VEXFI-382193 format. One record per residue: residue number from 1; residue in one letter; x negated, y, z negated of N, C-alpha, C in turn. Coordinates in steps of 0.2 Angstrom, whole numbers, plus 2048, in hexadecimal, padded with zeros to 3 digits. Atoms other than C-alpha are relative to their C-alpha. Layout:
N
- NUM / a / X / Y / Z / X / Y / Z / X / Y / Z
...
***
This chain:
72
- 1 / m / 806 / 801 / 802 / 2F3 / 28B / 808 / 7FE / 806 / 7FC
- 2 / p / 802 / 7FA / 804 / 2EC / 296 / 7FA / 7FB / 804 / 803
- 3 / l / 805 / 7FB / 7FC / 2E2 / 2A5 / 800 / 7F9 / 7FE / 7FE
- 4 / m / 807 / 801 / 801 / 2D2 / 2A0 / 7F7 / 7FE / 7FA / 804
- 5 / i / 802 / 806 / 7FC / 2D2 / 28F / 7FF / 7FF / 802 / 808
- 6 / r / 801 / 7FE / 7F9 / 2D5 / 296 / 810 / 7FA / 805 / 801
- 7 / f / 806 / 7FC / 800 / 2C8 / 2A3 / 80D / 7FA / 7FC / 800
- 8 / m / 806 / 804 / 800 / 2BB / 296 / 809 / 7FF / 7FC / 806
- 9 / l / 801 / 805 / 7FA / 2BF / 28A / 817 / 7FF / 804 / 806
- 10 / t / 802 / 7FC / 7FA / 2BF / 298 / 824 / 7F9 / 802 / 800
- 11 / r / 807 / 7FD / 800 / 2AE / 29F / 81E / 7FB / 7FA / 801
- 12 / l / 804 / 806 / 7FF / 2A7 / 28D / 81D / 800 / 7FE / 807
- 13 / a / 800 / 802 / 7F9 / 2AD / 289 / 82F / 7FC / 805 / 804
- 14 / t / 803 / 7FB / 7FC / 2A7 / 299 / 836 / 7F8 / 800 / 7FF
- 15 / g / 807 / 801 / 802 / 296 / 297 / 82D / 7FD / 7FA / 804
- 16 / f / 803 / 806 / 7FD / 294 / 285 / 833 / 800 / 801 / 808
- 17 / a / 801 / 7FF / 7F9 / 298 / 28A / 845 / 7FA / 805 / 802
- 18 / i / 806 / 7FC / 7FE / 28B / 298 / 845 / 7FA / 7FC / 7FF
- 19 / g / 805 / 804 / 801 / 27F / 28C / 83D / 7FE / 7FB / 805
- 20 / c / 801 / 805 / 7FB / 282 / 27F / 84A / 7FD / 803 / 807
- 21 / a / 802 / 7FD / 7FA / 27F / 28B / 858 / 7F8 / 802 / 7FF
- 22 / v / 807 / 7FE / 801 / 26F / 292 / 850 / 7FB / 7FA / 800
- 23 / g / 804 / 806 / 801 / 269 / 281 / 84B / 7FE / 7FD / 807
- 24 / f / 801 / 803 / 7FA / 26B / 27B / 85D / 7FB / 804 / 804
- 25 / v / 805 / 7FC / 7FD / 261 / 28A / 864 / 7F9 / 7FF / 7FD
- 26 / v / 807 / 801 / 804 / 253 / 288 / 857 / 7FD / 7F9 / 803
- 27 / w / 802 / 807 / 7FE / 252 / 275 / 85C / 7FD / 801 / 807
- 28 / q / 802 / 800 / 7F9 / 251 / 278 / 86E / 7FA / 805 / 802
- 29 / n / 806 / 7FB / 7FE / 245 / 287 / 86E / 7FA / 7FE / 7FB
- 30 / g / 806 / 800 / 805 / 23A / 282 / 85F / 7FD / 7F9 / 7FF
- 31 / f / 802 / 807 / 801 / 239 / 26F / 85E / 7FE / 7FB / 805
- 32 / l / 801 / 805 / 7FA / 237 / 268 / 86F / 7F9 / 800 / 802
- 33 / s / 807 / 801 / 7FE / 226 / 261 / 874 / 800 / 7FE / 807
- 34 / s / 801 / 802 / 7F9 / 21F / 25C / 884 / 802 / 7F8 / 801
- 35 / s / 7FF / 808 / 800 / 222 / 249 / 87F / 807 / 7FF / 7FE
- 36 / y / 7F9 / 801 / 801 / 234 / 24C / 87C / 804 / 7FC / 805
- 37 / t / 7FB / 803 / 7FB / 240 / 23F / 884 / 807 / 800 / 7FD
- 38 / a / 7F9 / 7FE / 802 / 252 / 243 / 883 / 804 / 7FA / 7FE
- 39 / g / 7FC / 805 / 801 / 259 / 232 / 882 / 7FF / 7FC / 7FA
- 40 / e / 802 / 804 / 805 / 251 / 22B / 873 / 805 / 801 / 7FA
- 41 / l / 7FC / 800 / 805 / 25C / 227 / 864 / 7FD / 804 / 7FA
- 42 / e / 803 / 7FD / 806 / 250 / 22E / 857 / 800 / 808 / 801
- 43 / n / 800 / 7F9 / 7FE / 24F / 23F / 860 / 807 / 803 / 7FF
- 44 / c / 7F9 / 7FE / 801 / 262 / 240 / 861 / 802 / 801 / 7F9
- 45 / l / 7FE / 800 / 807 / 264 / 23C / 84F / 7FC / 805 / 7FC
- 46 / a / 803 / 7FA / 804 / 257 / 248 / 849 / 803 / 807 / 802
- 47 / q / 7FD / 7FA / 7FE / 25F / 256 / 853 / 806 / 801 / 7FD
- 48 / g / 7F9 / 800 / 804 / 270 / 252 / 84C / 7FF / 802 / 7F9
- 49 / l / 801 / 7FE / 808 / 26A / 252 / 83A / 7FD / 807 / 7FF
- 50 / f / 802 / 7F9 / 801 / 260 / 262 / 83D / 805 / 805 / 801
- 51 / i / 7FA / 7FB / 7FF / 26F / 26B / 844 / 805 / 800 / 7FA
- 52 / y / 7FC / 801 / 806 / 27A / 264 / 836 / 7FE / 803 / 7FA
- 53 / f / 803 / 7FD / 806 / 26F / 269 / 828 / 7FF / 807 / 801
- 54 / f / 801 / 7F9 / 7FE / 26B / 27A / 830 / 807 / 803 / 7FF
- 55 / a / 7F9 / 7FD / 800 / 27E / 27D / 832 / 803 / 800 / 7F9
- 56 / s / 7FD / 800 / 807 / 283 / 277 / 820 / 7FC / 805 / 7FC
- 57 / t / 803 / 7FB / 804 / 276 / 283 / 819 / 802 / 807 / 802
- 58 / i / 7FE / 7F9 / 7FE / 27B / 292 / 823 / 808 / 801 / 7FE
- 59 / s / 7F9 / 7FF / 802 / 28E / 28E / 81F / 800 / 802 / 7F8
- 60 / m / 800 / 7FE / 807 / 28A / 28E / 80C / 7FE / 807 / 7FF
- 61 / g / 802 / 7F9 / 800 / 281 / 29E / 80E / 805 / 805 / 802
- 62 / y / 7FB / 7FC / 7FD / 28E / 2A6 / 818 / 806 / 801 / 7FB
- 63 / l / 7FB / 800 / 805 / 29B / 2A1 / 80B / 7FE / 804 / 7FA
- 64 / a / 802 / 7FD / 806 / 291 / 2A7 / 7FC / 7FF / 808 / 802
- 65 / t / 800 / 7F9 / 7FE / 28E / 2B8 / 805 / 807 / 803 / 801
- 66 / a / 7F9 / 7FD / 800 / 2A0 / 2BA / 809 / 804 / 800 / 7F9
- 67 / l / 7FD / 800 / 807 / 2A5 / 2B6 / 7F7 / 7FD / 806 / 7FC
- 68 / l / 804 / 7FA / 803 / 298 / 2C3 / 7F1 / 803 / 806 / 802
- 69 / l / 7FE / 7FA / 7FE / 29E / 2D0 / 7FC / 808 / 802 / 800
- 70 / e / 7F9 / 7FF / 801 / 2B1 / 2CD / 7FA / 802 / 804 / 7FA
- 71 / s / 7FD / 7FC / 805 / 2B9 / 2DB / 7F0 / 807 / 801 / 800
- 72 / e / 7F8 / 7FF / 800 / 2CB / 2DA / 7EB / 801 / 801 / 7F9
***
């Protein structure tokens, strides 16, 4: 695999993992209300979409920062 593709996939995957963890923590600490019911489909879908969009944003930022700081 060419080095640039490996570099990009590694940084995207790392950023996505960081974003998933942070998105989960933000959802659990910031968006729960007293009327939250854990089994509703809408709540599970909303949480999954929030974590996915948060993680995809963080992964693109992580890749852009890594490309900016890479000096070869």
